[in-house]
C-alpha positions as MATLAB code, in Angstrom:
seq = 'MAKEILLEIKNLVTEFRTEEETVKAIDDISFTLSCGETIGIVGESGSGKSVTALSIMRLIPNPPGKITGGEILYHSKTSGSKNIVKISEKEMRALRGKEIAMIFQEPMTSLNPVYTCGNQVMEAVLLHQKVSKKEAKEITINLFNEVQLPRPSIIFDSYPHQLSGGQKQRVMIAMAMSGQPSILIADEPTTALDVTVQATILDLMLKLQRERDMGILFITHDLGVIAELADKVVVMYKGKIVEQGPVLNIFSNPQHPYTKSLLACRPPLDKRLSWLPTVAHFMKSEAQGEQRESYQSVSEVTDKLIVSKEERANAHKLLYNKEPILRVKNLKTYFPIKKGILGKVTEFVRAVDDVSFDVYPGETLGLVGESGCGKTTLGRTILRLIAPTEGEIIFNGKSITQLSDKEMRALRRDIQLVFQDPYSSLNPRITVGQAIMEPMQVHGILEDDKARKNKVIEILERVNMNESHFYRYPHEFSGGQRQRICIARALALKPKFIICDEPVSALDVSVQAQVLNLLNELKREFDFTYIFISHDLSVVKFMSDRMVVMNKGKIEEMGDADDIYNNPQTIYTQKLISAIPKGQLEDIKAAIERKKNQTHKTF';
ca = [
     -16.599  -16.204  -44.968;
     -12.885  -17.033  -43.687;
     -10.977  -13.950  -42.537;
      -7.485  -13.383  -44.442;
      -4.447  -14.759  -42.761;
      -2.191  -12.132  -40.598;
       0.509  -14.062  -39.729;
       0.938  -17.860  -39.984;
       3.781  -19.560  -37.744;
       5.135  -23.309  -39.129;
       7.203  -25.421  -37.073;
       8.981  -22.744  -35.217;
      11.995  -23.352  -33.361;
      14.079  -21.317  -31.014;
      17.070  -22.440  -28.829;
      19.225  -20.799  -26.101;
      22.909  -22.505  -25.945;
      24.636  -22.278  -22.867;
      28.219  -23.884  -22.076;
      26.596  -27.067  -20.707;
      23.800  -27.791  -23.102;
      21.263  -26.518  -25.836;
      17.760  -25.648  -24.912;
      14.606  -25.758  -27.128;
      12.534  -22.750  -25.767;
       9.814  -22.940  -28.282;
       9.983  -26.883  -29.818;
       8.024  -27.141  -33.333;
       5.159  -25.177  -32.733;
       2.465  -24.119  -35.478;
      -0.710  -21.654  -35.684;
      -2.527  -18.961  -37.579;
      -3.441  -15.269  -36.742;
      -6.154  -13.510  -38.914;
      -7.220  -10.584  -39.184;
      -9.620   -9.064  -36.459;
      -8.691  -12.556  -34.417;
      -7.403  -12.553  -31.107;
      -5.693  -15.653  -29.811;
      -4.843  -16.663  -26.160;
      -1.248  -18.107  -25.818;
      -1.392  -19.524  -21.821;
       0.977  -21.342  -19.908;
       3.236  -21.237  -16.760;
       6.584  -18.704  -16.745;
       9.219  -21.073  -19.074;
       6.251  -22.616  -21.561;
       7.316  -20.379  -24.343;
       4.897  -17.691  -24.384;
       7.189  -14.699  -24.073;
       9.893  -16.151  -26.472;
       7.026  -17.313  -29.140;
       6.404  -13.531  -28.803;
       9.847  -12.251  -29.100;
      10.937  -14.549  -31.946;
       7.943  -13.313  -34.101;
       9.263   -9.557  -32.910;
      13.056  -10.722  -33.996;
      14.156   -9.747  -30.325;
      15.638  -12.960  -29.348;
      19.121  -11.813  -28.218;
      21.799  -13.664  -30.370;
      23.438  -14.925  -28.507;
      22.532  -17.035  -26.693;
      19.319  -17.339  -28.372;
      18.456  -18.288  -31.960;
      15.364  -19.260  -34.476;
      16.962  -22.549  -35.534;
      13.934  -24.047  -37.555;
      10.593  -23.090  -38.966;
       8.808  -20.026  -40.310;
       7.065  -16.629  -39.409;
       4.858  -15.196  -43.008;
       3.937  -12.097  -42.083;
       0.737  -10.997  -44.755;
       1.181   -7.147  -44.952;
      -2.244   -5.386  -46.167;
       0.198   -2.944  -47.524;
       3.838   -4.647  -48.642;
       2.743   -8.215  -49.224;
       3.999  -11.244  -47.154;
       7.453  -11.687  -45.757;
       9.199  -14.325  -43.788;
      10.286  -12.834  -40.813;
      12.767  -14.928  -40.028;
      14.758  -14.303  -43.121;
      14.267  -10.275  -43.680;
      16.827   -8.419  -42.806;
      17.372   -5.898  -40.011;
      16.532   -2.926  -41.452;
      13.259   -4.409  -42.674;
      12.606   -5.591  -39.679;
      12.814   -2.515  -37.965;
      10.472   -0.961  -40.569;
       7.780   -3.527  -39.306;
       8.641   -3.282  -35.527;
       5.981   -0.521  -33.823;
       4.064    0.193  -37.272;
       2.772   -2.905  -38.362;
       3.471   -5.157  -35.860;
       3.713   -3.724  -32.492;
       3.997   -5.096  -28.180;
       3.140   -4.359  -25.349;
       6.218   -5.990  -22.755;
       5.221   -7.349  -19.103;
       7.437   -5.268  -17.267;
       6.840   -1.401  -17.847;
       9.466   -0.763  -15.283;
      11.825   -1.907  -17.496;
      10.361   -0.850  -20.969;
      10.493    2.644  -19.751;
      13.287    4.954  -19.851;
      13.592    6.655  -16.578;
      15.326    9.807  -17.416;
      12.986   10.683  -19.975;
       8.959   11.938  -19.493;
       6.342    9.047  -20.153;
       4.928   11.987  -22.725;
       8.176   12.137  -24.727;
       8.730    8.546  -25.150;
       5.016    8.243  -26.637;
       6.125   11.343  -28.701;
       9.108    9.591  -29.995;
       7.150    6.494  -31.069;
       4.263    9.091  -32.793;
       6.898   10.890  -34.489;
       8.833    7.661  -36.105;
       5.550    6.506  -36.970;
       2.993    9.047  -38.261;
       4.223   12.257  -40.546;
       3.074   14.618  -37.973;
       4.389   17.676  -36.521;
       5.629   17.851  -32.735;
       2.808   19.832  -31.300;
       0.292   17.443  -33.388;
       2.034   14.653  -32.045;
       2.047   15.533  -28.298;
      -1.958   16.267  -28.859;
      -2.196   12.531  -30.341;
      -0.087   11.482  -27.461;
      -2.953   13.371  -24.795;
      -5.333   11.851  -26.564;
      -4.169    8.250  -26.235;
      -3.183    9.016  -22.536;
      -7.315    9.705  -22.081;
      -8.054    6.852  -24.431;
      -6.265    4.230  -22.203;
      -7.752    6.143  -19.212;
      -4.690    7.890  -17.612;
      -5.666   10.489  -14.836;
      -4.725   13.846  -15.584;
      -3.233   13.478  -18.928;
      -1.460   16.469  -19.075;
       0.337   15.912  -16.104;
       1.339   12.469  -16.915;
       2.814   13.495  -19.993;
       5.575   15.514  -18.014;
       5.668   12.977  -15.142;
       8.690   10.340  -14.938;
       8.118    6.484  -14.923;
       9.242    6.472  -11.279;
       6.593    8.617  -10.215;
       3.777    6.426  -11.734;
       1.808    3.449  -10.304;
       2.223   -0.090  -11.613;
      -0.818    0.232  -13.480;
      -0.390    3.833  -14.964;
       3.003    2.588  -16.111;
       1.530   -0.424  -18.044;
      -1.470    2.256  -19.365;
       1.599    4.338  -20.739;
       2.911    1.150  -22.547;
      -0.326    0.135  -24.208;
      -0.441    4.344  -25.373;
       2.476    3.643  -26.959;
       2.025    0.200  -28.912;
      -1.099    2.146  -30.055;
       0.512    5.125  -31.771;
       1.754    2.993  -34.705;
      -1.808    2.247  -35.332;
      -0.290   -1.891  -36.061;
      -1.873   -4.422  -37.810;
      -0.723   -6.906  -35.321;
      -0.566   -6.558  -31.554;
       1.386   -8.616  -29.196;
       0.402   -8.067  -25.805;
       2.464  -10.063  -23.170;
       0.703   -9.614  -19.731;
      -0.670   -6.411  -20.473;
      -2.626   -6.204  -17.881;
      -1.343   -8.274  -15.138;
      -0.272   -4.933  -12.938;
      -3.723   -3.906  -13.193;
      -6.908   -3.787  -11.140;
     -10.159   -5.621  -12.292;
     -12.058   -2.739  -13.214;
      -9.406   -0.976  -15.107;
      -8.554   -4.146  -16.922;
     -11.566   -4.419  -17.956;
     -11.741   -1.037  -19.463;
      -8.000   -1.754  -21.358;
      -9.670   -5.190  -22.950;
     -12.660   -3.275  -23.817;
     -10.250   -0.675  -25.635;
      -8.040   -3.148  -27.409;
     -11.276   -4.434  -28.678;
     -12.670   -1.770  -29.307;
      -9.089   -0.768  -31.532;
      -9.101   -4.374  -32.929;
     -12.901   -3.494  -34.544;
     -11.610   -0.286  -35.891;
      -8.049   -1.871  -37.679;
      -9.389   -5.223  -38.305;
      -6.135   -6.195  -36.354;
      -5.264   -9.387  -34.886;
      -4.293   -9.567  -31.280;
      -1.748  -12.423  -29.744;
      -2.359  -11.547  -26.043;
      -0.336  -13.847  -23.794;
      -1.332  -14.436  -20.132;
      -1.390  -16.693  -17.344;
      -5.110  -15.813  -16.362;
      -7.488  -17.892  -17.727;
     -10.290  -15.470  -16.691;
      -9.303  -12.970  -18.830;
      -8.672  -15.336  -21.961;
     -11.921  -16.842  -21.664;
     -13.669  -13.358  -22.702;
     -11.204  -12.232  -24.516;
      -9.635  -14.529  -27.201;
     -11.263  -16.203  -29.899;
      -8.867  -19.529  -29.873;
      -6.654  -20.397  -27.286;
      -3.083  -21.839  -27.554;
      -2.010  -23.714  -24.508;
       2.071  -24.066  -24.278;
       3.968  -26.583  -22.008;
       7.759  -26.540  -21.693;
       7.884  -24.977  -25.537;
       5.399  -26.925  -26.745;
       1.621  -26.600  -27.784;
      -0.344  -29.125  -25.815;
      -3.428  -27.984  -27.295;
      -5.309  -25.330  -29.406;
      -8.483  -24.739  -30.730;
     -11.825  -22.387  -30.046;
     -11.990  -20.933  -26.449;
     -15.178  -22.247  -25.578;
     -13.977  -26.057  -26.791;
     -10.944  -25.596  -24.405;
     -13.044  -24.449  -21.463;
     -15.552  -26.604  -21.911;
     -13.936  -29.832  -22.802;
     -10.374  -29.839  -21.936;
      -8.246  -32.659  -23.717;
      -4.721  -32.332  -22.224;
      -4.004  -32.731  -18.300;
      -2.057  -29.379  -18.065;
      -4.937  -27.596  -19.713;
      -7.204  -29.075  -17.088;
      -4.340  -28.475  -14.324;
      -4.221  -24.582  -15.316;
      -7.925  -24.074  -15.135;
      -7.917  -25.199  -11.538;
      -4.996  -23.419  -10.229;
      -6.777  -20.082   -9.809;
      -8.089  -19.204   -6.237;
     -11.703  -20.520   -6.319;
     -14.268  -17.547   -5.771;
     -17.399  -19.925   -4.732;
     -15.654  -21.863   -1.989;
     -12.449  -21.493    0.450;
      -9.364  -23.903    0.525;
      -6.668  -24.473    2.899;
      -4.096  -24.301    0.279;
      -4.096  -23.896   -3.401;
      -3.865  -26.897   -6.002;
      -0.998  -25.950   -8.062;
       0.215  -27.994  -11.494;
       2.592  -30.391   -9.475;
      -0.947  -31.446   -7.917;
      -2.722  -32.485  -10.858;
       0.059  -33.770  -13.509;
       2.601  -36.628  -12.109;
       5.344  -38.436  -14.203;
       5.574  -41.849  -14.352;
       8.562  -43.647  -15.814;
       6.983  -46.359  -17.557;
       9.668  -46.953  -20.559;
       8.561  -43.137  -21.167;
       7.174  -40.046  -19.716;
       3.752  -39.955  -19.511;
       0.984  -37.438  -17.363;
      -1.815  -38.599  -15.284;
      -4.454  -36.293  -13.981;
      -6.202  -35.842  -10.950;
      -9.720  -34.534  -11.414;
     -10.269  -31.400   -9.770;
     -12.766  -32.463   -7.512;
     -10.527  -35.072   -6.010;
      -8.065  -32.642   -5.027;
      -9.869  -29.427   -3.918;
     -13.114  -31.403   -2.051;
     -10.390  -32.684    0.549;
      -8.859  -28.826    0.992;
     -12.254  -27.048    1.483;
     -12.324  -25.174    4.998;
     -16.048  -25.234    6.572;
     -17.874  -22.086    7.990;
     -17.674  -23.758   11.803;
     -13.705  -24.078   11.416;
     -13.397  -20.750   10.410;
     -15.573  -19.366   12.681;
     -13.954  -20.933   15.669;
     -10.456  -19.548   14.566;
     -11.459  -16.207   14.075;
     -12.727  -16.629   17.798;
      -9.813  -17.406   19.073;
      -8.136  -14.764   16.662;
     -10.056  -11.850   17.881;
     -10.112  -12.792   21.488;
      -6.174  -10.982   21.339;
      -5.482   -7.301   21.776;
      -4.635   -5.509   18.295;
      -0.641   -5.354   16.909;
      -1.526   -2.610   14.671;
      -4.024    0.108   15.139;
      -4.639    2.744   12.779;
      -6.844    6.192   13.541;
      -8.039    8.581   11.582;
      -5.186    8.495    8.891;
      -4.680   10.692    6.294;
      -1.680   10.867    3.525;
      -2.373   14.095    1.432;
       0.344   15.083   -1.516;
      -0.025   18.805   -2.737;
      -0.241   19.011   -6.446;
      -1.186   23.003   -7.019;
       0.094   26.223   -5.179;
      -1.198   29.658   -5.091;
       0.588   32.623   -6.381;
       2.337   33.043   -2.475;
       3.639   29.228   -2.355;
       0.865   28.467   -0.110;
      -0.749   24.815   -1.088;
      -3.989   24.744   -2.786;
      -4.651   21.624   -3.827;
      -4.031   18.192   -2.779;
      -4.427   14.682   -3.727;
      -6.050   13.112   -0.533;
      -4.494    9.541   -1.280;
      -5.032    8.094    2.729;
      -8.362   10.010    3.961;
      -9.397    9.208    7.287;
      -9.267    5.801    7.694;
      -9.229    3.629   10.690;
      -8.755    0.041   11.357;
      -6.999   -2.638   13.807;
      -4.996   -5.551   13.028;
      -4.922   -8.665   14.945;
      -2.045  -10.714   16.032;
      -2.050  -13.876   13.203;
      -4.582  -12.274   10.995;
      -4.084  -11.342    7.244;
      -5.776   -8.306    6.791;
      -6.681   -7.869    2.952;
      -6.427   -4.465    1.260;
      -8.471   -4.071   -2.202;
      -9.491   -1.391   -4.557;
      -8.380    0.245   -8.118;
      -5.151    1.941   -8.727;
      -4.807    4.979   -7.211;
      -7.411    4.118   -4.297;
      -4.634    4.420   -1.875;
      -4.000    1.300   -0.893;
       0.127    1.526   -1.256;
       0.366    4.605    0.150;
      -1.573    3.119    3.063;
       1.057    0.276    3.576;
       3.839    2.851    3.081;
       2.315    5.536    5.436;
       2.095    2.616    8.257;
       5.610    2.151    7.724;
       6.508    5.681    7.977;
       8.317    5.453    4.497;
       5.733    8.083    3.208;
       4.696   10.908    5.994;
       1.287   10.939    7.455;
      -0.436   14.501    7.075;
      -2.503   13.628   10.490;
      -3.974   10.609   12.369;
      -2.074    7.961   14.545;
      -0.472    4.940   13.884;
      -0.167    2.549   17.061;
       2.309   -0.820   16.991;
       2.646   -3.182   19.471;
       0.759   -0.555   22.006;
       3.339    2.556   21.201;
       2.412    5.410   19.019;
       5.131    5.195   16.157;
       3.693    8.374   14.446;
       6.253   10.851   15.828;
       8.811    8.532   16.226;
      12.620   10.155   14.669;
      14.545    8.423   11.740;
      16.640    6.780   13.905;
      13.900    5.059   15.972;
      11.737    3.957   13.180;
      14.966    2.269   11.081;
      15.066   -0.130   14.656;
      11.396   -0.721   14.491;
      11.542   -1.357   10.865;
      13.115   -5.063   12.014;
      10.033   -5.851   13.280;
       7.526   -4.700   10.240;
       9.289   -5.671    6.884;
       7.716   -4.604    3.122;
       7.341   -7.479    0.235;
       6.958   -5.023   -2.240;
       5.202   -5.405   -5.861;
       7.949   -5.691   -8.281;
      10.597   -8.034   -7.133;
      13.003   -7.143   -9.992;
      13.125   -3.294   -9.217;
      13.479   -3.956   -5.322;
      16.535   -5.633   -5.818;
      19.927   -4.230   -6.479;
      21.216   -5.793   -9.806;
      24.732   -5.440   -8.681;
      24.693   -7.813   -5.390;
      24.281  -11.060   -5.426;
      20.814  -12.409   -4.207;
      22.932  -13.732   -1.061;
      24.262  -10.142   -0.069;
      20.904   -8.586   -0.774;
      19.355  -10.613    2.167;
      22.511  -10.401    4.383;
      22.654   -6.397    4.076;
      19.176   -5.859    6.434;
      21.257   -8.739    9.155;
      24.000   -6.902    9.218;
      22.542   -3.394    9.366;
      20.485   -4.557   12.285;
      23.306   -6.477   13.971;
      21.823   -9.982   13.358;
      24.097  -12.884   14.556;
      27.699  -12.655   15.706;
      29.239  -12.439   11.926;
      29.063  -12.611    8.067;
      29.391  -16.379    8.377;
      26.916  -17.108   10.685;
      24.583  -14.729    8.549;
      25.785  -16.995    5.250;
      24.666  -19.829    6.792;
      21.445  -18.505    8.069;
      20.535  -16.860    4.571;
      21.028  -20.373    2.836;
      19.053  -22.274    5.708;
      16.021  -19.112    4.765;
      16.580  -19.399    0.809;
      16.013  -23.640    1.396;
      12.609  -22.459    3.134;
      11.196  -20.672    0.483;
      12.201  -23.277   -1.576;
      15.107  -21.996   -3.200;
      18.925  -23.776   -2.526;
      22.580  -22.973   -1.516;
      23.641  -22.475   -5.111;
      21.509  -19.203   -5.823;
      23.063  -17.589   -2.648;
      25.955  -16.793   -5.178;
      23.561  -15.570   -8.227;
      22.487  -12.227   -9.246;
      18.516  -11.028   -9.485;
      18.764  -11.298  -13.395;
      19.547  -14.784  -13.510;
      16.077  -15.830  -11.262;
      12.459  -15.863  -13.074;
       9.640  -13.301  -11.811;
       8.601  -16.079   -8.981;
      11.843  -16.850   -7.660;
      12.822  -13.191   -7.417;
       9.554  -12.520   -5.335;
      10.538  -15.400   -3.380;
      14.103  -13.869   -2.717;
      12.062  -10.900   -1.359;
      10.040  -13.144    0.894;
      13.795  -14.676    2.361;
      14.962  -11.150    2.711;
      11.826  -10.083    4.823;
      12.103  -13.263    6.747;
      15.953  -12.822    7.498;
      14.957  -10.142   10.115;
      12.207  -12.435   12.136;
       9.589   -9.626   11.666;
       6.501   -9.539   13.669;
       4.566   -8.137   11.027;
       4.686   -8.250    6.779;
       3.145   -5.736    4.966;
       2.896   -7.687    1.215;
       1.996   -5.090   -1.730;
       1.262   -7.089   -4.443;
       3.205   -9.686   -4.439;
       2.114  -12.311   -6.914;
       0.472   -9.677   -9.474;
       3.267  -10.537  -12.046;
       3.340  -14.206  -11.669;
       1.405  -17.095  -13.544;
      -1.097  -18.746  -11.486;
       0.707  -21.796  -11.143;
       3.626  -19.888   -9.201;
       1.284  -17.662   -8.045;
      -0.117  -20.355   -5.974;
       2.901  -21.791   -4.750;
       3.969  -18.288   -3.336;
       0.528  -17.899   -1.703;
       0.651  -21.386   -0.257;
       4.228  -20.423    0.798;
       3.369  -17.143    2.779;
       0.932  -19.084    4.243;
       2.808  -21.465    5.674;
       5.397  -19.280    7.281;
       2.890  -17.418    8.998;
       1.851  -20.279   10.754;
       5.227  -21.378   11.088;
       6.576  -18.351   12.295;
       3.253  -16.659   14.200;
       3.285  -13.496   11.180;
       0.698  -10.836   10.916;
       0.197   -9.614    7.163;
      -1.445   -6.931    5.617;
      -1.621   -7.932    1.980;
      -2.462   -5.557   -0.810;
      -3.899   -6.697   -3.947;
      -6.213   -5.617   -7.037;
      -6.888   -9.129   -7.503;
      -9.874   -9.707   -5.283;
      -9.985  -13.605   -6.091;
      -6.251  -13.697   -4.369;
      -7.209  -11.376   -1.411;
     -10.435  -13.202   -0.778;
      -8.329  -16.504   -0.519;
      -5.588  -14.929    1.457;
      -7.718  -12.724    4.149;
      -9.569  -13.228    7.234;
     -11.014  -10.097    6.801;
     -10.794   -7.371    3.779;
     -10.784   -3.454    3.554;
     -12.275   -2.332    0.472;
     -10.483    1.050   -0.394;
     -11.841    3.907   -2.671;
     -10.728    7.414   -3.313;
      -8.411    7.086   -0.194;
     -11.752    5.992    2.071;
     -12.821    2.873    3.423;
     -15.537    1.338    1.518;
     -16.409   -1.319    3.530;
     -14.664   -3.549    5.680;
     -15.674   -7.157    7.220;
     -15.242  -10.723    6.957;
     -13.528  -11.317    3.275;
     -16.427  -14.431    2.618;
     -19.518  -12.040    4.079;
     -18.170   -9.066    1.669;
     -17.626  -11.265   -1.692;
     -20.949  -13.078   -1.218;
     -23.001  -10.072   -0.183;
     -20.950   -6.894   -0.926;
     -22.975   -3.523    0.692;
     -21.730   -0.984   -1.343;
     -22.194   -0.186   -5.152;
     -18.275    0.344   -5.578;
     -17.539   -3.342   -3.984;
     -20.289   -4.733   -6.320;
     -18.734   -2.977   -9.169;
     -15.521   -4.907   -8.456;
     -16.509   -8.104   -8.017;
     -18.734   -8.088  -11.024;
     -15.601   -6.973  -13.216;
     -13.566  -10.155  -11.569;
     -13.587  -12.091  -14.977;
     -14.281  -15.411  -13.731;
     -14.292  -17.742  -17.076;
     -17.692  -19.585  -16.587;
     -18.717  -21.413  -19.282;
     -22.071  -18.559  -19.499;
     -19.578  -15.789  -19.797;
     -17.458  -17.144  -22.530;
     -20.740  -17.600  -24.547;
     -22.111  -14.288  -23.680;
     -18.769  -12.447  -24.994;
     -18.846  -14.703  -28.395;
     -22.461  -13.583  -29.112;
     -21.425   -9.615  -28.054;
     -18.426  -10.361  -30.411;
     -20.849  -11.164  -33.315;
     -23.114   -8.738  -32.512;
     -20.340   -6.069  -33.154;
     -19.036   -7.184  -36.286;
     -22.378   -7.002  -37.876;
     -22.472   -3.673  -36.444;
     -18.778   -2.821  -38.065;
     -19.987   -4.280  -41.413;
];
């Protein structure tokens, strides 16, 4: 029996007007969403995925944006059908949050920094449900439990800056669920989450969907997630839908070259490549009267890139004959969370707990684990941005554990950090050129600002930007461009060692591939050493020579990245690997069968 339709998008057009031109961000798209159905919308940055979501929510900023054509028909279970394009702002406010909710991509910019997380979710509960403040607090803490936030009562009183990226995203999911909506629009909701928490969140969303017969629009660049979550897939490219259909059809027999190229961009788990293919390697525009795309098969491109075991073994023989550039010995970083009557600390969070390893010049050491395992704290402790509780850090033969702040500032010229969230790590009030020049001025690199400016432009060009970008502000760039700017800022000081903390977690697969390739090119060109921190085991496996798996502040296992993936020794690592959404046809068939069985149980 056909399910009742919740949402109909008919020939939708959304335009953005600039002084020079009018851009069709969405160009004549149509699809329908039914009760209990999940539609996955996929495509690169700029394909129109998020603009589609914002158009449905009527959140397109006007000016410069405007819905100029088509219909968005919402069939409410309680108040009848409405054309969202035509209704008043007052009517739209009544729908937002309560009937159509949205989880936004960047939780740091979506949460108010001056209110606690609990108060922000409580506000949404009070707005949509007729309950007392006491009941709203209980509902909020229950929601925090449902989305698996640790210590919900403490998180309730915490501010956004005190939480990890994954924890902030879970607060946003709890807020979206507070209104018990009929339609949930999720814009990259699991991007910042590790694979096991991601699996839990996806299961939670499907559970809530079954309970409420909710329709979900799931926007992501991760085709592995879409494979196991969606019923239908909509593939977007340059504002248009190039392909749509049942998930199994799209994965087993993709028709459009762009869909095929997206399926090929994710780091493969079954082989090691010298660099990652991008969409550009599969799509070639040919000017023959009109633009049309031609397609190279995945094997034609990837077979030339495979690194043999012998090549890798020979490279490692040379690499590990050198003296380590970094030695971490019995490092501990504890945070006090509870004090006794006399003010003495009685309880700690052991964020880094007796960790030891070496890093060799020219190596990429991958740090992988779930949110809260201690990866980021370890990276920041090595940089002495967080004071270690015990242990020793030796860089270039010199112990840096007891260095003064002044001595550490001088040393940070040699050890740089590329942050997880490029938007919050760039000052919105200064141009990117000034942001890159600033550390050069602090460390006295080059004789004057004119020479520094020339150097910055040279570095920008090296990370595939151009001179005009020097004068622009961070908000004028896409996520991938902002991450390149952060890489350029780290390069400006000519460091020996770079710690990359989740540098590609928010990027779509093709842009992610470009940034990972860039990092590897720069490593070869400038002879860098990396610690590469990520929750994405497939990315860490591609980037790393060796891998360190962390769990609850300790090292679970450490060794060659390929060996750990192919033959994990601990149950924890096995669980991490099994939670990776692989997008294999047998997994999709199993997910479809699972949904059918759960639907029969529900009814």
